[in-house]
C-alpha positions in Angstrom: 162.5 99.5 159.5 163.1 103.7 159.5 165.4 104.6 158.3 166.7 108.6 157.6 169.5 109.7 156.5 171.5 111.6 159.0 174.4 113.3 156.8 174.6 113.2 152.9 176.8 115.8 150.2 172.8 116.7 149.9 169.7 118.4 152.0 166.3 117.6 152.2 165.6 120.7 154.5 166.9 123.8 156.4 168.8 124.1 159.0 170.7 120.7 158.3 173.8 120.9 157.3 175.9 119.3 154.4 179.5 117.2 153.3 180.9 114.9 151.6 180.0 111.4 153.4 177.0 109.2 154.7 176.2 108.7 157.9 172.7 106.2 158.1 170.1 105.9 161.1 168.3 102.8 161.1 164.9 102.1 164.0 164.0 97.8 163.4 162.0 97.2 165.6 164.7 95.2 168.4 167.6 98.0 167.4 168.7 101.6 167.1 171.8 101.2 164.2 173.4 103.7 162.4 175.6 103.1 160.0 179.1 105.1 159.5 179.9 108.6 160.5 180.2 111.6 158.0 183.9 113.1 157.8 182.9 114.9 161.0 180.9 115.9 163.5 178.3 117.2 161.4 175.9 113.6 161.7 175.9 114.9 165.4 174.4 117.5 164.9 172.3 117.5 161.7 170.6 113.9 164.3 169.4 116.7 167.1 167.5 118.9 164.5 166.0 115.3 163.7 165.4 114.7 166.8 167.5 111.5 166.3 168.7 110.2 170.0 172.6 109.1 169.3 172.7 108.3 172.8 170.4 105.4 172.0 171.8 103.6 169.7 173.4 100.0 170.0 174.6 98.9 166.5 177.3 100.6 165.0 178.6 100.3 161.8 181.5 101.7 159.5 181.7 100.1 155.7 184.5 100.9 154.9 188.1 102.7 155.8 187.3 105.8 154.4 187.4 109.4 156.3 184.3 111.1 155.2 182.5 107.3 156.1 184.2 107.2 159.5 185.6 110.2 160.6 183.0 111.1 163.2 184.2 108.1 165.6 185.4 109.4 168.0 182.8 112.1 168.7 180.1 108.7 168.6 182.2 106.8 171.3 182.0 109.8 172.9 178.8 110.5 173.0 176.8 107.1 172.6 179.0 104.7 175.4 177.1 101.4 174.6 177.4 100.5 171.6 180.0 97.8 169.9 181.7 99.6 166.1 182.0 97.2 164.1 184.4 97.4 161.3 186.4 95.2 159.2 190.2 94.6 160.0 191.4 96.2 158.0 189.3 99.7 157.9 192.3 100.9 159.6 194.9 100.9 156.5 196.8 103.0 154.7 194.2 104.6 152.6 195.0 107.2 149.5 193.7 109.0 147.0 196.3 109.2 144.4 200.1 109.2 145.9 199.4 112.2 148.3 195.8 112.3 149.8 195.1 110.3 153.1 192.1 109.5 152.7 191.8 107.1 155.8 190.7 106.6 159.4 191.9 107.6 162.6 194.8 105.4 163.4 195.0 106.4 167.4 191.3 104.9 167.5 191.6 101.6 166.6 192.5 99.9 170.4 188.6 101.5 170.7 187.7 98.7 173.3 184.2 99.0 171.8 185.8 98.3 168.5 184.9 94.3 166.8 186.5 93.3 164.2 185.2 91.6 161.8 186.1 89.6 158.0 184.1 87.5 155.6 181.0 86.6 157.2 179.6 87.8 160.7 176.1 86.7 161.6 175.2 89.4 164.7 171.5 88.2 165.0 168.9 86.4 163.3 168.0 89.3 160.3 171.9 91.6 160.9 174.7 89.7 158.9 177.6 91.7 157.8 179.6 91.0 154.4 183.0 91.6 153.4 184.1 89.6 150.2 181.8 89.3 146.8 181.8 86.1 144.5 180.8 87.8 141.7 183.4 90.1 139.6 181.4 90.8 136.5 181.6 93.8 136.1 183.2 97.5 135.5 184.5 98.9 139.2 185.0 102.1 138.5 187.9 103.2 142.0 189.5 106.1 140.1 192.4 106.8 141.5 192.4 105.4 145.4 195.4 103.6 146.5 196.3 101.3 149.3 199.6 102.0 151.5 202.0 98.6 152.2 205.0 98.9 153.6 207.0 101.8 151.6 204.2 100.7 148.1 201.5 102.2 146.8 199.5 99.8 145.1 195.7 99.9 143.8 193.1 99.5 145.6 191.5 96.0 146.5 188.4 97.5 148.6 189.8 94.7 151.4 188.2 97.1 154.2 184.5 97.3 153.1 181.4 95.4 154.0 177.5 95.8 153.7 174.9 95.4 155.6 172.1 93.0 155.5 169.1 93.6 157.9 166.6 90.8 157.4 162.9 91.8 159.0 159.3 91.2 157.8 160.5 89.2 155.3 162.0 92.1 153.1 166.3 91.8 153.0 167.6 95.7 153.0 170.9 95.5 151.7 173.0 99.1 153.1 176.5 100.3 150.7 178.5 102.7 151.9 180.6 103.4 148.0 180.2 100.0 146.5 183.6 100.6 145.1 183.7 97.0 144.7 181.2 97.3 141.9 177.9 98.2 142.6 176.8 95.8 139.8 177.9 92.7 141.0 176.7 93.6 144.8 173.8 94.0 143.6 174.5 90.7 141.3 175.5 89.3 144.4 172.5 89.8 147.5 170.0 90.3 145.1 168.4 91.4 148.1 164.5 93.9 148.2 166.2 97.2 148.7 169.5 98.7 148.4 170.9 101.8 149.7 174.0 103.8 149.4 176.8 105.4 146.6 177.1 103.3 143.7 180.3 105.1 143.1 179.2 106.8 139.2 180.5 110.3 140.1 183.0 110.5 138.0 181.7 108.5 135.2 180.4 110.2 131.6 176.4 111.3 130.8 177.1 108.5 128.0 176.1 105.0 126.1 178.3 102.9 129.2 175.9 105.0 131.9 173.0 104.2 130.4 174.3 100.3 130.2 174.9 99.9 133.6 171.6 101.8 134.3 170.4 99.0 132.2 171.4 96.2 134.2 171.2 96.9 137.9 167.3 97.8 136.7 166.8 93.8 135.3 166.6 93.3 139.3 163.5 93.3 141.2 165.4 95.7 144.0 165.0 99.3 145.0 167.3 101.6 145.5 168.2 104.6 147.6 171.2 105.7 146.8 173.0 109.5 147.4 177.0 110.4 147.8 179.3 109.5 145.9 176.4 108.4 142.5 176.4 112.0 141.4 173.8 114.0 141.6 174.1 114.6 137.2 174.3 110.7 137.2 171.5 110.0 139.0 169.2 112.4 136.4 170.7 110.7 133.9 169.9 106.7 135.3 166.0 108.0 137.0 164.4 108.1 133.6 166.0 104.2 132.5 165.5 102.7 135.5 161.9 101.6 137.4 162.7 101.8 141.2 165.6 104.2 141.7 165.5 107.3 144.5 167.8 109.7 145.7 168.6 109.9 150.0 169.2 112.8 150.9 170.2 114.7 154.7 167.0 115.0 156.1 164.9 112.6 154.0 163.1 109.5 156.2 161.7 106.9 154.8 160.1 103.1 156.1 160.3 99.6 154.8 
């Protein structure tokens, strides 16, 4: 399995653009997969620089209903004419940061025929499974002022629109999580994969004993973590010496599993 980071807040090489967002290109033995699409058309520009053919993608996934992960959906549907796009059926809901800033997806796209709406557990085929619900809810999830709107009411976000992609190949279980809003500690304990790739949503946390404790809790598991995006570079730097297998994933980086 080969994983290429198309879009992230930082970059590994010159000639690439950056933005607050995430997009990953995954090559397995059987499929070419796009996991998230950043917030703009930048994923396409960076893909061209990295010699990634988005036209060849045959499966696509949006991890949750925020603009920085699904903002490139309209462009993807134009440049790729065949891949189904799996998105949770709550993803096109009203998602806000605070009471005024809408951070959801483009609602004009929700009736596109290639969208496949998911919930709970969806087995796409052997070795490719989507999960939405968690049974583990033991740990703090730093979600700040993220809200959802129901009717005229703004409520604390419950992230029912978030989903996690598990790929299994060559005896390895690889879990992809866009932002881990339900708590990276809960997700790690629930699935305990060999690799966990995605954001930890720690960027607003102080560099203190609490973050040191979280690093220690994550380090209990035999998981290799490739983190990015909403984890925060300072937070990553704080956790790195406290964890055996923590790595940062920037735009332009490629690695094999």
